[in-house]
C-alpha positions in Angstrom: 89.2 -10.3 -18.5 92.2 -9.1 -16.2 95.4 -8.7 -17.9 97.9 -11.3 -17.3 100.2 -10.5 -14.6 103.7 -9.0 -15.5 106.4 -10.9 -14.0 110.0 -9.7 -14.6 113.1 -10.3 -13.1 114.0 -7.6 -10.2 116.5 -4.8 -11.0 118.3 -3.0 -8.1 115.8 -0.1 -8.1 112.6 -3.0 -7.2 114.9 -4.1 -4.0 113.4 -1.1 -1.5 109.5 -2.3 -2.6 110.3 -5.5 -2.0 111.8 -5.1 1.7 108.6 -2.6 2.0 106.7 -5.5 1.4 108.2 -8.3 3.7 108.3 -5.5 6.4 104.5 -5.0 6.0 104.0 -8.5 6.1 105.7 -9.1 9.4 103.9 -5.9 10.9 100.3 -7.6 9.7 100.8 -10.9 10.9 100.2 -11.2 14.6 102.0 -15.0 15.0 105.2 -13.5 13.5 107.2 -11.7 16.0 109.5 -9.1 14.6 113.3 -10.5 15.0 114.8 -8.0 12.6 114.4 -4.4 12.7 112.9 -2.7 9.5 116.4 -1.5 8.7 118.0 -4.7 9.0 115.5 -6.1 6.4 116.0 -2.9 4.2 119.6 -3.8 4.3 119.0 -7.4 3.3 117.6 -6.1 -0.1 121.1 -4.4 -1.0 122.3 -5.0 -4.7 124.4 -7.7 -3.9 121.1 -9.9 -3.6 120.8 -10.1 -7.1 124.3 -11.2 -7.4 123.3 -14.4 -5.1 119.7 -15.0 -5.8 117.3 -15.2 -8.8 114.5 -12.4 -7.6 111.5 -12.0 -9.6 108.7 -9.4 -9.2 105.2 -8.9 -10.1 103.7 -5.8 -11.2 100.5 -4.5 -10.8 99.0 -0.9 -11.5 101.1 0.7 -8.4 104.3 -0.9 -9.3 105.9 -3.7 -7.2 103.2 -5.9 -5.9 105.0 -8.9 -4.8 108.2 -10.7 -5.5 110.0 -14.3 -5.2 113.6 -15.2 -4.1 115.1 -18.3 -4.6 118.6 -19.8 -5.1 118.8 -21.0 -8.2 121.7 -23.4 -7.5 120.5 -25.1 -4.7 116.6 -25.1 -5.7 115.6 -23.1 -2.4 112.9 -20.4 -2.3 113.8 -18.0 0.2 110.6 -16.0 0.0 107.5 -15.3 -1.5 105.3 -12.2 -0.6 102.8 -10.4 -1.9 101.1 -7.1 -0.8 97.6 -7.8 1.0 95.5 -6.2 -1.3 97.0 -8.2 -4.4 96.7 -11.8 -3.0 94.4 -13.8 -5.0 94.7 -12.3 -8.3 97.1 -15.0 -9.8 100.2 -13.1 -9.0 101.4 -15.6 -6.4 100.9 -18.3 -9.0 102.6 -16.3 -11.6 106.0 -16.3 -9.5 105.9 -19.4 -8.8 105.7 -20.4 -12.4 108.7 -18.3 -12.9 110.2 -20.4 -10.6 109.5 -23.6 -12.1 110.9 -22.3 -15.5 114.2 -21.2 -13.6 114.5 -24.5 -11.9 112.7 -27.1 -13.7 114.3 -29.6 -11.9 112.4 -28.8 -8.8 112.7 -26.6 -5.6 111.6 -26.7 -2.1 110.4 -23.7 0.4 109.5 -23.3 4.3 106.5 -22.2 5.3 105.6 -21.0 9.0 103.1 -23.7 10.1 100.1 -21.2 11.3 100.2 -19.8 7.5 97.7 -22.6 6.4 96.5 -20.0 3.5 100.1 -20.4 1.9 100.0 -23.9 2.8 96.6 -24.4 0.7 98.2 -22.4 -2.5 101.5 -24.4 -2.2 99.4 -27.6 -2.2 97.2 -26.6 -5.2 100.6 -25.6 -6.9 101.6 -29.1 -7.1 104.1 -28.8 -3.6 104.0 -31.5 -1.2 105.1 -31.6 2.2 108.3 -33.3 3.3 107.3 -34.6 6.9 111.1 -34.8 8.0 111.5 -31.4 7.2 109.5 -29.9 10.1 111.5 -27.2 11.8 110.2 -26.2 15.4 113.5 -24.0 16.6 113.4 -21.2 13.8 114.5 -17.6 14.8 111.2 -16.5 14.9 109.9 -19.2 17.2 107.3 -20.0 14.5 107.5 -23.6 13.3 107.9 -24.3 9.8 107.2 -27.0 7.3 109.2 -28.0 4.2 107.7 -28.3 1.0 108.7 -29.5 -2.1 108.2 -29.2 -6.2 109.3 -32.6 -7.4 110.1 -30.9 -10.8 108.8 -31.2 -14.4 106.9 -28.2 -16.0 103.2 -28.9 -14.9 
């Protein structure tokens, strides 16, 4: 039996690993153009991020395997990314569970429309699409869907 994923609040020392995860995702995703340089993304993960957002990391044997960044006041998840080799192991669910506990009254996030795998995952986790939240005009030029978890720990 696999051990339960270790989910914990991020520390400043984790932020470079979080930036590397999203940079790798952008590089590996053919439909997602790079609109910010690797360095610009790394700069977004400065220690002040921890003052503005609740950031949780998922640890695996090789360190930080994924992260979730959310604005707990607004109830908006800005990012949830996992290293490719760690998908399908319960880390994403464990990160969303941490968000549910941090924001039991509910939260929202956007997901790129071509990312059907993520959409299926979010639906499995109790999220619903908010049709009026579709956005075609994004920085990346890739349409997004707005999804909402209505709250209440499941």
